[in-house]
Backbone as XML, in Angstrom:
<?xml version="1.0"?>
<chain id="A" units="angstrom">
  <residue number="1" name="MET">
    <atom name="N" x="-33.990" y="-42.210" z="-20.040"/>
    <atom name="CA" x="-34.105" y="-41.915" z="-18.632"/>
    <atom name="C" x="-35.054" y="-40.734" z="-18.482"/>
  </residue>
  <residue number="2" name="SER">
    <atom name="N" x="-36.048" y="-40.853" z="-17.627"/>
    <atom name="CA" x="-37.011" y="-39.778" z="-17.417"/>
    <atom name="C" x="-36.549" y="-38.868" z="-16.283"/>
  </residue>
  <residue number="3" name="LEU">
    <atom name="N" x="-37.275" y="-37.795" z="-16.073"/>
    <atom name="CA" x="-36.917" y="-36.858" z="-15.017"/>
    <atom name="C" x="-37.027" y="-37.483" z="-13.632"/>
  </residue>
  <residue number="4" name="THR">
    <atom name="N" x="-37.918" y="-38.429" z="-13.462"/>
    <atom name="CA" x="-38.072" y="-39.065" z="-12.146"/>
    <atom name="C" x="-36.944" y="-40.033" z="-11.858"/>
  </residue>
  <residue number="5" name="ASP">
    <atom name="N" x="-36.211" y="-40.478" z="-12.889"/>
    <atom name="CA" x="-35.103" y="-41.404" z="-12.690"/>
    <atom name="C" x="-33.800" y="-40.685" z="-12.336"/>
  </residue>
  <residue number="6" name="THR">
    <atom name="N" x="-33.792" y="-39.365" z="-12.420"/>
    <atom name="CA" x="-32.565" y="-38.624" z="-12.151"/>
    <atom name="C" x="-32.183" y="-38.775" z="-10.686"/>
  </residue>
  <residue number="7" name="PRO">
    <atom name="N" x="-30.972" y="-39.203" z="-10.406"/>
    <atom name="CA" x="-30.577" y="-39.401" z="-9.007"/>
    <atom name="C" x="-30.341" y="-38.063" z="-8.304"/>
  </residue>
  <residue number="8" name="THR">
    <atom name="N" x="-30.765" y="-38.001" z="-7.070"/>
    <atom name="CA" x="-30.474" y="-36.819" z="-6.268"/>
    <atom name="C" x="-29.338" y="-37.105" z="-5.303"/>
  </residue>
  <residue number="9" name="ALA">
    <atom name="N" x="-29.051" y="-38.356" z="-5.064"/>
    <atom name="CA" x="-27.938" y="-38.752" z="-4.201"/>
    <atom name="C" x="-27.403" y="-40.084" z="-4.704"/>
  </residue>
  <residue number="10" name="ARG">
    <atom name="N" x="-26.198" y="-40.386" z="-4.373"/>
    <atom name="CA" x="-25.575" y="-41.613" z="-4.852"/>
    <atom name="C" x="-26.274" y="-42.857" z="-4.311"/>
  </residue>
  <residue number="11" name="GLY">
    <atom name="N" x="-26.968" y="-42.765" z="-3.222"/>
    <atom name="CA" x="-27.617" y="-43.906" z="-2.594"/>
    <atom name="C" x="-28.679" y="-44.570" z="-3.464"/>
  </residue>
  <residue number="12" name="ARG">
    <atom name="N" x="-29.258" y="-43.825" z="-4.394"/>
    <atom name="CA" x="-30.293" y="-44.413" z="-5.247"/>
    <atom name="C" x="-29.719" y="-45.456" z="-6.201"/>
  </residue>
  <residue number="13" name="TYR">
    <atom name="N" x="-28.516" y="-45.236" z="-6.640"/>
    <atom name="CA" x="-27.854" y="-46.165" z="-7.546"/>
    <atom name="C" x="-26.573" y="-46.623" z="-6.847"/>
  </residue>
  <residue number="14" name="PRO">
    <atom name="N" x="-26.661" y="-47.650" z="-6.028"/>
    <atom name="CA" x="-25.515" y="-48.012" z="-5.188"/>
    <atom name="C" x="-24.286" y="-48.462" z="-5.969"/>
  </residue>
  <residue number="15" name="ASN">
    <atom name="N" x="-24.455" y="-49.094" z="-7.123"/>
    <atom name="CA" x="-23.307" y="-49.622" z="-7.837"/>
    <atom name="C" x="-22.658" y="-48.603" z="-8.763"/>
  </residue>
  <residue number="16" name="ARG">
    <atom name="N" x="-23.452" y="-47.818" z="-9.455"/>
    <atom name="CA" x="-22.910" y="-46.861" z="-10.411"/>
    <atom name="C" x="-23.965" y="-45.821" z="-10.731"/>
  </residue>
  <residue number="17" name="TRP">
    <atom name="N" x="-23.528" y="-44.784" z="-11.373"/>
    <atom name="CA" x="-24.467" y="-43.784" z="-11.869"/>
    <atom name="C" x="-25.033" y="-44.282" z="-13.188"/>
  </residue>
  <residue number="18" name="PRO">
    <atom name="N" x="-26.291" y="-43.947" z="-13.518"/>
    <atom name="CA" x="-26.839" y="-44.361" z="-14.809"/>
    <atom name="C" x="-26.111" y="-43.669" z="-15.952"/>
  </residue>
  <residue number="19" name="LYS">
    <atom name="N" x="-26.210" y="-44.218" z="-17.136"/>
    <atom name="CA" x="-25.541" y="-43.649" z="-18.292"/>
    <atom name="C" x="-25.998" y="-42.220" z="-18.531"/>
  </residue>
  <residue number="20" name="GLY">
    <atom name="N" x="-25.060" y="-41.374" z="-18.884"/>
    <atom name="CA" x="-25.383" y="-39.995" z="-19.201"/>
    <atom name="C" x="-25.420" y="-39.071" z="-18.006"/>
  </residue>
  <residue number="21" name="VAL">
    <atom name="N" x="-25.192" y="-39.591" z="-16.810"/>
    <atom name="CA" x="-25.208" y="-38.750" z="-15.614"/>
    <atom name="C" x="-23.776" y="-38.622" z="-15.111"/>
  </residue>
  <residue number="22" name="SER">
    <atom name="N" x="-23.384" y="-37.435" z="-14.829"/>
    <atom name="CA" x="-22.035" y="-37.182" z="-14.343"/>
    <atom name="C" x="-21.834" y="-37.800" z="-12.963"/>
  </residue>
  <residue number="23" name="GLY">
    <atom name="N" x="-20.611" y="-38.011" z="-12.583"/>
    <atom name="CA" x="-20.304" y="-38.508" z="-11.245"/>
    <atom name="C" x="-20.586" y="-37.475" z="-10.177"/>
  </residue>
  <residue number="24" name="ASN">
    <atom name="N" x="-20.789" y="-36.258" z="-10.566"/>
    <atom name="CA" x="-21.092" y="-35.185" z="-9.627"/>
    <atom name="C" x="-22.244" y="-34.351" z="-10.191"/>
  </residue>
  <residue number="25" name="PRO">
    <atom name="N" x="-23.469" y="-34.912" z="-10.255"/>
    <atom name="CA" x="-24.555" y="-34.197" z="-10.935"/>
    <atom name="C" x="-24.975" y="-32.915" z="-10.238"/>
  </residue>
  <residue number="26" name="LEU">
    <atom name="N" x="-24.780" y="-32.816" z="-8.932"/>
    <atom name="CA" x="-25.196" y="-31.621" z="-8.210"/>
    <atom name="C" x="-24.050" y="-30.632" z="-8.020"/>
  </residue>
  <residue number="27" name="GLY">
    <atom name="N" x="-22.844" y="-31.050" z="-8.374"/>
    <atom name="CA" x="-21.686" y="-30.189" z="-8.188"/>
    <atom name="C" x="-21.673" y="-29.027" z="-9.160"/>
  </residue>
  <residue number="28" name="ARG">
    <atom name="N" x="-20.966" y="-27.981" z="-8.771"/>
    <atom name="CA" x="-20.891" y="-26.802" z="-9.632"/>
    <atom name="C" x="-19.455" y="-26.606" z="-10.080"/>
  </residue>
  <residue number="29" name="ARG">
    <atom name="N" x="-19.317" y="-26.179" z="-11.288"/>
    <atom name="CA" x="-18.003" y="-25.867" z="-11.825"/>
    <atom name="C" x="-18.053" y="-24.442" z="-12.321"/>
  </residue>
  <residue number="30" name="LEU">
    <atom name="N" x="-16.991" y="-23.698" z="-12.037"/>
    <atom name="CA" x="-16.939" y="-22.316" z="-12.471"/>
    <atom name="C" x="-16.750" y="-22.238" z="-13.979"/>
  </residue>
  <residue number="31" name="SER">
    <atom name="N" x="-17.383" y="-21.275" z="-14.585"/>
    <atom name="CA" x="-17.164" y="-21.071" z="-16.011"/>
    <atom name="C" x="-15.796" y="-20.429" z="-16.211"/>
  </residue>
  <residue number="32" name="LYS">
    <atom name="N" x="-15.314" y="-20.434" z="-17.426"/>
    <atom name="CA" x="-14.005" y="-19.832" z="-17.714"/>
    <atom name="C" x="-14.000" y="-18.356" z="-17.355"/>
  </residue>
  <residue number="33" name="GLN">
    <atom name="N" x="-15.116" y="-17.673" z="-17.624"/>
    <atom name="CA" x="-15.199" y="-16.245" z="-17.331"/>
    <atom name="C" x="-15.072" y="-16.006" z="-15.828"/>
  </residue>
  <residue number="34" name="SER">
    <atom name="N" x="-15.730" y="-16.830" z="-15.017"/>
    <atom name="CA" x="-15.658" y="-16.682" z="-13.571"/>
    <atom name="C" x="-14.243" y="-16.945" z="-13.073"/>
  </residue>
  <residue number="35" name="GLU">
    <atom name="N" x="-13.587" y="-17.940" z="-13.650"/>
    <atom name="CA" x="-12.210" y="-18.233" z="-13.254"/>
    <atom name="C" x="-11.295" y="-17.063" z="-13.595"/>
  </residue>
  <residue number="36" name="LEU">
    <atom name="N" x="-11.486" y="-16.471" z="-14.772"/>
    <atom name="CA" x="-10.668" y="-15.324" z="-15.154"/>
    <atom name="C" x="-10.925" y="-14.127" z="-14.250"/>
  </residue>
  <residue number="37" name="GLU">
    <atom name="N" x="-12.188" y="-13.888" z="-13.899"/>
    <atom name="CA" x="-12.515" y="-12.784" z="-13.000"/>
    <atom name="C" x="-11.892" y="-13.004" z="-11.631"/>
  </residue>
  <residue number="38" name="ARG">
    <atom name="N" x="-11.904" y="-14.248" z="-11.157"/>
    <atom name="CA" x="-11.300" y="-14.562" z="-9.858"/>
    <atom name="C" x="-9.796" y="-14.309" z="-9.901"/>
  </residue>
  <residue number="39" name="LYS">
    <atom name="N" x="-9.144" y="-14.740" z="-10.981"/>
    <atom name="CA" x="-7.702" y="-14.515" z="-11.104"/>
    <atom name="C" x="-7.372" y="-13.031" z="-11.177"/>
  </residue>
  <residue number="40" name="GLU">
    <atom name="N" x="-8.229" y="-12.258" z="-11.863"/>
    <atom name="CA" x="-8.008" y="-10.811" z="-11.942"/>
    <atom name="C" x="-8.156" y="-10.159" z="-10.572"/>
  </residue>
  <residue number="41" name="ARG">
    <atom name="N" x="-9.151" y="-10.612" z="-9.796"/>
    <atom name="CA" x="-9.325" y="-10.077" z="-8.445"/>
    <atom name="C" x="-8.110" y="-10.403" z="-7.580"/>
  </residue>
  <residue number="42" name="ILE">
    <atom name="N" x="-7.614" y="-11.640" z="-7.695"/>
    <atom name="CA" x="-6.447" y="-12.046" z="-6.910"/>
    <atom name="C" x="-5.236" y="-11.221" z="-7.325"/>
  </residue>
  <residue number="43" name="ASP">
    <atom name="N" x="-5.024" y="-11.028" z="-8.635"/>
    <atom name="CA" x="-3.882" y="-10.242" z="-9.104"/>
    <atom name="C" x="-3.960" y="-8.797" z="-8.619"/>
  </residue>
  <residue number="44" name="GLY">
    <atom name="N" x="-5.154" y="-8.209" z="-8.642"/>
    <atom name="CA" x="-5.315" y="-6.840" z="-8.154"/>
    <atom name="C" x="-5.039" y="-6.740" z="-6.670"/>
  </residue>
  <residue number="45" name="LEU">
    <atom name="N" x="-5.489" y="-7.740" z="-5.907"/>
    <atom name="CA" x="-5.254" y="-7.733" z="-4.470"/>
    <atom name="C" x="-3.784" y="-7.946" z="-4.159"/>
  </residue>
  <residue number="46" name="VAL">
    <atom name="N" x="-3.119" y="-8.805" z="-4.923"/>
    <atom name="CA" x="-1.679" y="-9.031" z="-4.720"/>
    <atom name="C" x="-0.907" y="-7.735" z="-4.992"/>
  </residue>
  <residue number="47" name="ALA">
    <atom name="N" x="-1.285" y="-7.024" z="-6.046"/>
    <atom name="CA" x="-0.615" y="-5.755" z="-6.351"/>
    <atom name="C" x="-0.804" y="-4.749" z="-5.220"/>
  </residue>
  <residue number="48" name="ALA">
    <atom name="N" x="-2.003" y="-4.691" z="-4.661"/>
    <atom name="CA" x="-2.261" y="-3.772" z="-3.545"/>
    <atom name="C" x="-1.492" y="-4.188" z="-2.298"/>
  </residue>
  <residue number="49" name="LEU">
    <atom name="N" x="-1.427" y="-5.498" z="-2.042"/>
    <atom name="CA" x="-0.703" y="-5.976" z="-0.864"/>
    <atom name="C" x="0.802" y="-5.769" z="-1.006"/>
  </residue>
  <residue number="50" name="LEU">
    <atom name="N" x="1.312" y="-5.875" z="-2.239"/>
    <atom name="CA" x="2.755" y="-5.648" z="-2.452"/>
    <atom name="C" x="3.139" y="-4.200" z="-2.179"/>
  </residue>
  <residue number="51" name="GLN">
    <atom name="N" x="2.216" y="-3.266" z="-2.362"/>
    <atom name="CA" x="2.527" y="-1.867" z="-2.096"/>
    <atom name="C" x="2.638" y="-1.588" z="-0.607"/>
  </residue>
  <residue number="52" name="GLU">
    <atom name="N" x="1.886" y="-2.328" z="0.214"/>
    <atom name="CA" x="1.918" y="-2.052" z="1.645"/>
    <atom name="C" x="2.761" y="-3.040" z="2.439"/>
  </residue>
  <residue number="53" name="ARG">
    <atom name="N" x="3.194" y="-4.128" z="1.811"/>
    <atom name="CA" x="4.005" y="-5.136" z="2.498"/>
    <atom name="C" x="5.378" y="-5.228" z="1.852"/>
  </residue>
  <residue number="54" name="ASP">
    <atom name="N" x="6.320" y="-5.769" z="2.606"/>
    <atom name="CA" x="7.686" y="-5.934" z="2.113"/>
    <atom name="C" x="8.066" y="-7.408" z="2.212"/>
  </residue>
  <residue number="55" name="PRO">
    <atom name="N" x="7.573" y="-8.247" z="1.277"/>
    <atom name="CA" x="7.823" y="-9.682" z="1.394"/>
    <atom name="C" x="9.198" y="-10.079" z="0.841"/>
  </residue>
  <residue number="56" name="LEU">
    <atom name="N" x="9.720" y="-11.141" z="1.417"/>
    <atom name="CA" x="10.888" y="-11.789" z="0.836"/>
    <atom name="C" x="10.412" y="-12.551" z="-0.395"/>
  </residue>
  <residue number="57" name="PRO">
    <atom name="N" x="11.327" y="-12.959" z="-1.261"/>
    <atom name="CA" x="10.885" y="-13.716" z="-2.451"/>
    <atom name="C" x="10.083" y="-14.973" z="-2.092"/>
  </residue>
  <residue number="58" name="SER">
    <atom name="N" x="10.449" y="-15.643" z="-1.007"/>
    <atom name="CA" x="9.706" y="-16.843" z="-0.613"/>
    <atom name="C" x="8.326" y="-16.498" z="-0.056"/>
  </residue>
  <residue number="59" name="GLN">
    <atom name="N" x="8.181" y="-15.280" z="0.466"/>
    <atom name="CA" x="6.902" y="-14.875" z="1.041"/>
    <atom name="C" x="5.926" y="-14.351" z="-0.016"/>
  </residue>
  <residue number="60" name="ARG">
    <atom name="N" x="6.401" y="-14.108" z="-1.222"/>
    <atom name="CA" x="5.506" y="-13.626" z="-2.278"/>
    <atom name="C" x="4.442" y="-14.675" z="-2.615"/>
  </residue>
  <residue number="61" name="GLU">
    <atom name="N" x="4.823" y="-15.944" z="-2.603"/>
    <atom name="CA" x="3.849" y="-16.998" z="-2.869"/>
    <atom name="C" x="2.814" y="-17.067" z="-1.762"/>
  </residue>
  <residue number="62" name="LEU">
    <atom name="N" x="3.241" y="-16.842" z="-0.524"/>
    <atom name="CA" x="2.279" y="-16.803" z="0.576"/>
    <atom name="C" x="1.313" y="-15.638" z="0.399"/>
  </residue>
  <residue number="63" name="LEU">
    <atom name="N" x="1.812" y="-14.553" z="-0.172"/>
    <atom name="CA" x="0.964" y="-13.390" z="-0.427"/>
    <atom name="C" x="-0.122" y="-13.727" z="-1.454"/>
  </residue>
  <residue number="64" name="VAL">
    <atom name="N" x="0.239" y="-14.509" z="-2.463"/>
    <atom name="CA" x="-0.732" y="-14.930" z="-3.474"/>
    <atom name="C" x="-1.780" y="-15.853" z="-2.845"/>
  </residue>
  <residue number="65" name="VAL">
    <atom name="N" x="-1.338" y="-16.761" z="-1.989"/>
    <atom name="CA" x="-2.270" y="-17.672" z="-1.320"/>
    <atom name="C" x="-3.205" y="-16.890" z="-0.403"/>
  </residue>
  <residue number="66" name="ALA">
    <atom name="N" x="-2.654" y="-15.930" z="0.337"/>
    <atom name="CA" x="-3.486" y="-15.112" z="1.225"/>
    <atom name="C" x="-4.513" y="-14.307" z="0.425"/>
  </residue>
  <residue number="67" name="ALA">
    <atom name="N" x="-4.097" y="-13.772" z="-0.723"/>
    <atom name="CA" x="-5.031" y="-13.018" z="-1.570"/>
    <atom name="C" x="-6.143" y="-13.930" z="-2.086"/>
  </residue>
  <residue number="68" name="ALA">
    <atom name="N" x="-5.800" y="-15.159" z="-2.440"/>
    <atom name="CA" x="-6.826" y="-16.109" z="-2.895"/>
    <atom name="C" x="-7.795" y="-16.424" z="-1.761"/>
  </residue>
  <residue number="69" name="PHE">
    <atom name="N" x="-7.281" y="-16.569" z="-0.538"/>
    <atom name="CA" x="-8.151" y="-16.806" z="0.616"/>
    <atom name="C" x="-9.107" y="-15.629" z="0.827"/>
  </residue>
  <residue number="70" name="ILE">
    <atom name="N" x="-8.592" y="-14.413" z="0.682"/>
    <atom name="CA" x="-9.429" y="-13.223" z="0.886"/>
    <atom name="C" x="-10.530" y="-13.157" z="-0.174"/>
  </residue>
  <residue number="71" name="VAL">
    <atom name="N" x="-10.165" y="-13.400" z="-1.430"/>
    <atom name="CA" x="-11.160" y="-13.363" z="-2.508"/>
    <atom name="C" x="-12.210" y="-14.447" z="-2.298"/>
  </residue>
  <residue number="72" name="ASP">
    <atom name="N" x="-11.774" y="-15.651" z="-1.943"/>
    <atom name="CA" x="-12.727" y="-16.740" z="-1.725"/>
    <atom name="C" x="-13.629" y="-16.463" z="-0.525"/>
  </residue>
  <residue number="73" name="SER">
    <atom name="N" x="-13.072" y="-15.857" z="0.530"/>
    <atom name="CA" x="-13.900" y="-15.561" z="1.699"/>
    <atom name="C" x="-14.914" y="-14.463" z="1.394"/>
  </residue>
  <residue number="74" name="THR">
    <atom name="N" x="-14.574" y="-13.573" z="0.485"/>
    <atom name="CA" x="-15.490" y="-12.499" z="0.120"/>
    <atom name="C" x="-16.739" y="-13.046" z="-0.565"/>
  </residue>
  <residue number="75" name="TYR">
    <atom name="N" x="-16.573" y="-14.077" z="-1.387"/>
    <atom name="CA" x="-17.680" y="-14.596" z="-2.171"/>
    <atom name="C" x="-18.257" y="-15.903" z="-1.647"/>
  </residue>
  <residue number="76" name="SER">
    <atom name="N" x="-17.805" y="-16.359" z="-0.481"/>
    <atom name="CA" x="-18.310" y="-17.606" z="0.084"/>
    <atom name="C" x="-19.673" y="-17.370" z="0.730"/>
  </residue>
  <residue number="77" name="ARG">
    <atom name="N" x="-20.563" y="-18.332" z="0.579"/>
    <atom name="CA" x="-21.901" y="-18.213" z="1.164"/>
    <atom name="C" x="-21.962" y="-18.813" z="2.564"/>
  </residue>
  <residue number="78" name="ASP">
    <atom name="N" x="-21.090" y="-19.767" z="2.843"/>
    <atom name="CA" x="-21.088" y="-20.451" z="4.134"/>
    <atom name="C" x="-20.298" y="-19.622" z="5.141"/>
  </residue>
  <residue number="79" name="ALA">
    <atom name="N" x="-20.905" y="-19.308" z="6.268"/>
    <atom name="CA" x="-20.275" y="-18.443" z="7.271"/>
    <atom name="C" x="-19.032" y="-19.091" z="7.871"/>
  </residue>
  <residue number="80" name="GLN">
    <atom name="N" x="-19.073" y="-20.396" z="8.131"/>
    <atom name="CA" x="-17.909" y="-21.064" z="8.701"/>
    <atom name="C" x="-16.741" y="-21.056" z="7.727"/>
  </residue>
  <residue number="81" name="LYS">
    <atom name="N" x="-17.011" y="-21.336" z="6.478"/>
    <atom name="CA" x="-15.953" y="-21.340" z="5.458"/>
    <atom name="C" x="-15.376" y="-19.943" z="5.307"/>
  </residue>
  <residue number="82" name="ARG">
    <atom name="N" x="-16.258" y="-18.930" z="5.321"/>
    <atom name="CA" x="-15.820" y="-17.547" z="5.202"/>
    <atom name="C" x="-14.885" y="-17.176" z="6.354"/>
  </residue>
  <residue number="83" name="THR">
    <atom name="N" x="-15.243" y="-17.596" z="7.567"/>
    <atom name="CA" x="-14.426" y="-17.299" z="8.738"/>
    <atom name="C" x="-13.086" y="-18.016" z="8.679"/>
  </residue>
  <residue number="84" name="LYS">
    <atom name="N" x="-13.100" y="-19.287" z="8.289"/>
    <atom name="CA" x="-11.849" y="-20.047" z="8.189"/>
    <atom name="C" x="-10.901" y="-19.433" z="7.163"/>
  </residue>
  <residue number="85" name="LEU">
    <atom name="N" x="-11.448" y="-19.041" z="6.011"/>
    <atom name="CA" x="-10.614" y="-18.447" z="4.968"/>
    <atom name="C" x="-10.039" y="-17.101" z="5.419"/>
  </residue>
  <residue number="86" name="ALA">
    <atom name="N" x="-10.873" y="-16.289" z="6.062"/>
    <atom name="CA" x="-10.401" y="-14.977" z="6.518"/>
    <atom name="C" x="-9.334" y="-15.131" z="7.601"/>
  </residue>
  <residue number="87" name="ASN">
    <atom name="N" x="-9.525" y="-16.071" z="8.523"/>
    <atom name="CA" x="-8.528" y="-16.292" z="9.566"/>
    <atom name="C" x="-7.225" y="-16.832" z="8.996"/>
  </residue>
  <residue number="88" name="SER">
    <atom name="N" x="-7.323" y="-17.705" z="8.003"/>
    <atom name="CA" x="-6.104" y="-18.236" z="7.367"/>
    <atom name="C" x="-5.340" y="-17.121" z="6.655"/>
  </residue>
  <residue number="89" name="ALA">
    <atom name="N" x="-6.070" y="-16.255" z="5.961"/>
    <atom name="CA" x="-5.423" y="-15.131" z="5.278"/>
    <atom name="C" x="-4.766" y="-14.206" z="6.290"/>
  </residue>
  <residue number="90" name="ASP">
    <atom name="N" x="-5.450" y="-13.946" z="7.396"/>
    <atom name="CA" x="-4.898" y="-13.082" z="8.434"/>
    <atom name="C" x="-3.618" y="-13.679" z="9.014"/>
  </residue>
  <residue number="91" name="ARG">
    <atom name="N" x="-3.624" y="-14.992" z="9.263"/>
    <atom name="CA" x="-2.446" y="-15.666" z="9.800"/>
    <atom name="C" x="-1.262" y="-15.562" z="8.834"/>
  </residue>
  <residue number="92" name="LEU">
    <atom name="N" x="-1.531" y="-15.735" z="7.541"/>
    <atom name="CA" x="-0.453" y="-15.631" z="6.554"/>
    <atom name="C" x="0.070" y="-14.197" z="6.446"/>
  </residue>
  <residue number="93" name="LEU">
    <atom name="N" x="-0.843" y="-13.235" z="6.451"/>
    <atom name="CA" x="-0.419" y="-11.846" z="6.289"/>
    <atom name="C" x="0.356" y="-11.332" z="7.508"/>
  </residue>
  <residue number="94" name="ARG">
    <atom name="N" x="0.065" y="-11.895" z="8.699"/>
    <atom name="CA" x="0.825" y="-11.474" z="9.874"/>
    <atom name="C" x="2.288" y="-11.896" z="9.787"/>
  </residue>
  <residue number="95" name="SER">
    <atom name="N" x="2.579" y="-12.934" z="9.016"/>
    <atom name="CA" x="3.960" y="-13.404" z="8.897"/>
    <atom name="C" x="4.773" y="-12.580" z="7.894"/>
  </residue>
  <residue number="96" name="ILE">
    <atom name="N" x="4.116" y="-11.701" z="7.152"/>
    <atom name="CA" x="4.809" y="-10.878" z="6.148"/>
    <atom name="C" x="4.921" y="-9.459" z="6.687"/>
  </residue>
  <residue number="97" name="PRO">
    <atom name="N" x="6.136" y="-8.940" z="6.802"/>
    <atom name="CA" x="6.299" y="-7.611" z="7.420"/>
    <atom name="C" x="5.733" y="-6.485" z="6.554"/>
  </residue>
  <residue number="98" name="MET">
    <atom name="N" x="5.281" y="-5.441" z="7.238"/>
    <atom name="CA" x="4.780" y="-4.247" z="6.564"/>
    <atom name="C" x="5.963" y="-3.412" z="6.080"/>
  </residue>
  <residue number="99" name="ARG">
    <atom name="N" x="5.721" y="-2.588" z="5.062"/>
    <atom name="CA" x="6.758" y="-1.662" z="4.594"/>
    <atom name="C" x="6.887" y="-0.514" z="5.579"/>
  </residue>
  <residue number="100" name="GLU">
    <atom name="N" x="8.093" y="-0.057" z="5.723"/>
    <atom name="CA" x="8.319" y="1.117" z="6.574"/>
    <atom name="C" x="7.826" y="2.338" z="5.824"/>
  </residue>
  <residue number="101" name="PRO">
    <atom name="N" x="7.095" y="3.222" z="6.483"/>
    <atom name="CA" x="6.672" y="4.438" z="5.786"/>
    <atom name="C" x="7.891" y="5.288" z="5.431"/>
  </residue>
  <residue number="102" name="PRO">
    <atom name="N" x="7.841" y="5.991" z="4.318"/>
    <atom name="CA" x="9.007" y="6.797" z="3.939"/>
    <atom name="C" x="9.259" y="7.879" z="4.978"/>
  </residue>
  <residue number="103" name="LYS">
    <atom name="N" x="10.534" y="8.020" z="5.330"/>
    <atom name="CA" x="10.896" y="9.011" z="6.337"/>
    <atom name="C" x="10.909" y="10.392" z="5.704"/>
  </residue>
  <residue number="104" name="GLN">
    <atom name="N" x="10.276" y="11.306" z="6.392"/>
    <atom name="CA" x="10.289" y="12.682" z="5.910"/>
    <atom name="C" x="11.503" y="13.381" z="6.505"/>
  </residue>
  <residue number="105" name="PRO">
    <atom name="N" x="12.173" y="14.180" z="5.702"/>
    <atom name="CA" x="13.366" y="14.845" z="6.222"/>
    <atom name="C" x="12.991" y="15.840" z="7.323"/>
  </residue>
  <residue number="106" name="GLN">
    <atom name="N" x="13.887" y="15.960" z="8.271"/>
    <atom name="CA" x="13.674" y="16.914" z="9.356"/>
    <atom name="C" x="13.763" y="18.329" z="8.802"/>
  </residue>
  <residue number="107" name="PRO">
    <atom name="N" x="12.828" y="19.186" z="9.197"/>
    <atom name="CA" x="12.895" y="20.562" z="8.686"/>
    <atom name="C" x="14.110" y="21.293" z="9.259"/>
  </residue>
  <residue number="108" name="THR">
    <atom name="N" x="14.708" y="22.090" z="8.430"/>
    <atom name="CA" x="15.865" y="22.882" z="8.881"/>
    <atom name="C" x="15.366" y="24.148" z="9.567"/>
  </residue>
  <residue number="109" name="ILE">
    <atom name="N" x="16.261" y="24.831" z="10.180"/>
    <atom name="CA" x="15.905" y="26.083" z="10.866"/>
    <atom name="C" x="15.391" y="27.098" z="9.852"/>
  </residue>
  <residue number="110" name="ALA">
    <atom name="N" x="15.981" y="27.121" z="8.672"/>
    <atom name="CA" x="15.549" y="28.060" z="7.631"/>
    <atom name="C" x="14.100" y="27.755" z="7.197"/>
  </residue>
  <residue number="111" name="ASP">
    <atom name="N" x="13.756" y="26.476" z="7.095"/>
    <atom name="CA" x="12.382" y="26.105" z="6.741"/>
    <atom name="C" x="11.395" y="26.557" z="7.816"/>
  </residue>
  <residue number="112" name="LEU">
    <atom name="N" x="11.764" y="26.357" z="9.064"/>
    <atom name="CA" x="10.888" y="26.764" z="10.160"/>
    <atom name="C" x="10.716" y="28.281" z="10.192"/>
  </residue>
  <residue number="113" name="GLU">
    <atom name="N" x="11.793" y="29.004" z="9.923"/>
    <atom name="CA" x="11.700" y="30.475" z="9.913"/>
    <atom name="C" x="10.820" y="30.949" z="8.761"/>
  </residue>
  <residue number="114" name="ARG">
    <atom name="N" x="10.896" y="30.271" z="7.587"/>
    <atom name="CA" x="10.050" y="30.640" z="6.455"/>
    <atom name="C" x="8.571" y="30.400" z="6.765"/>
  </residue>
  <residue number="115" name="ARG">
    <atom name="N" x="8.273" y="29.292" z="7.444"/>
    <atom name="CA" x="6.880" y="29.001" z="7.812"/>
    <atom name="C" x="6.327" y="30.054" z="8.763"/>
  </residue>
  <residue number="116" name="GLU">
    <atom name="N" x="7.151" y="30.474" z="9.687"/>
    <atom name="CA" x="6.694" y="31.486" z="10.664"/>
    <atom name="C" x="6.544" y="32.848" z="10.006"/>
  </residue>
  <residue number="117" name="ALA">
    <atom name="N" x="7.328" y="33.121" z="8.998"/>
    <atom name="CA" x="7.299" y="34.443" z="8.355"/>
    <atom name="C" x="6.126" y="34.580" z="7.374"/>
  </residue>
  <residue number="118" name="LYS">
    <atom name="N" x="5.534" y="33.498" z="6.908"/>
    <atom name="CA" x="4.459" y="33.551" z="5.905"/>
    <atom name="C" x="3.165" y="34.176" z="6.413"/>
  </residue>
  <residue number="119" name="PRO">
    <atom name="N" x="2.699" y="33.992" z="7.637"/>
    <atom name="CA" x="1.373" y="34.531" z="7.998"/>
    <atom name="C" x="1.351" y="36.006" z="7.915"/>
  </residue>
</chain>
């Protein structure tokens, strides 16, 4: 098969692809390294989201899905796909409650008097 015989679309060979040509010759597949980097990014984002959110055990999986949407939207080239992924992640994250900030103890009268006496 020469370079001119290489199909650019399935329409050139209506019945089948020629021998030696993949069923998806123009498709892209991520390398193992890229897949590992993507998983590491998702794991890091999940860890960060767990610190600021208080999910139920069933909502933890939604958190992983939302993190995957965020990572995919960050690296997507298509604007529509990027917007859809970001909106989906936002919708999922809105369903997971935020953590309450730690309450600071009320200062006692003695603490207030010490602060005033320091200057």
